[in-house]
C-alpha positions as CSV (number, residue, x, y, z in Angstrom):
1,M,-37.9,122.3,20.3
2,L,-37.7,122.8,24.0
3,L,-35.1,121.1,26.2
4,I,-36.2,120.3,29.7
5,G,-33.4,120.7,32.2
6,T,-33.7,117.2,33.7
7,R,-32.6,113.7,33.1
8,N,-35.8,112.4,34.5
9,K,-37.5,110.7,31.5
10,K,-40.9,110.5,33.3
11,K,-40.9,114.3,33.8
12,G,-39.9,114.7,30.2
13,L,-42.8,112.6,29.0
14,E,-45.3,114.5,31.2
15,L,-44.2,117.8,29.8
16,E,-44.1,116.4,26.2
17,A,-47.8,115.4,26.6
18,L,-48.7,118.9,27.9
19,L,-46.9,120.7,25.1
20,A,-47.7,118.4,22.2
21,P,-51.1,120.2,21.4
22,Y,-49.1,123.4,20.8
23,G,-46.7,121.7,18.4
24,I,-43.7,122.0,20.8
25,A,-41.2,119.1,20.6
26,V,-39.6,118.2,23.9
27,K,-36.2,116.6,24.7
28,T,-34.5,116.0,28.1
29,L,-30.9,116.1,29.2
30,A,-31.0,112.3,28.9
31,E,-30.5,112.9,25.2
32,F,-27.4,115.0,25.8
33,P,-25.1,112.6,27.9
34,E,-22.1,114.8,27.2
35,V,-23.5,117.7,29.2
36,G,-22.4,117.7,32.8
37,E,-24.4,118.9,35.8
38,V,-24.8,122.6,36.5
39,E,-23.7,123.7,40.0
40,E,-26.7,124.9,42.0
41,H,-25.3,127.5,44.3
42,G,-28.2,129.9,44.3
43,T,-29.9,130.8,47.6
44,T,-33.5,130.2,46.3
45,F,-35.3,127.6,44.1
46,A,-35.8,130.4,41.5
47,A,-32.1,131.2,41.5
48,N,-31.1,127.5,41.0
49,A,-33.6,127.1,38.2
50,A,-32.2,130.1,36.4
51,L,-28.6,128.8,36.9
52,K,-29.7,125.4,35.4
53,A,-31.6,126.9,32.5
54,T,-28.8,129.2,31.6
55,G,-26.0,126.7,32.0
56,Y,-27.7,123.9,30.0
57,A,-28.7,126.4,27.3
58,Q,-25.0,127.5,27.0
59,A,-23.9,123.8,26.9
60,T,-26.4,122.7,24.3
61,G,-27.3,125.8,22.2
62,Q,-31.0,125.0,22.9
63,W,-33.8,126.8,24.7
64,V,-34.1,125.2,28.2
65,L,-36.8,125.1,30.7
66,A,-35.6,124.2,34.2
67,D,-36.9,124.0,37.7
68,D,-35.6,123.4,41.2
69,S,-38.0,121.7,43.5
70,G,-35.4,121.4,46.2
71,L,-36.2,117.7,46.6
């Protein structure tokens, strides 16, 4: 199981469709309402993505894939 570091259900469904052929189950943060937001204080998109992936992994005990589009 891979946790996507977003509460955006559409993004979760898109990634679920991409990973399904490889047998990878996907969940989003929408399924973990008790988990708060991670503070994004990095100076780059990559730094913020790493902060989110690490923070959400620590909060949930799951592998997390996160991005930061800056939008």
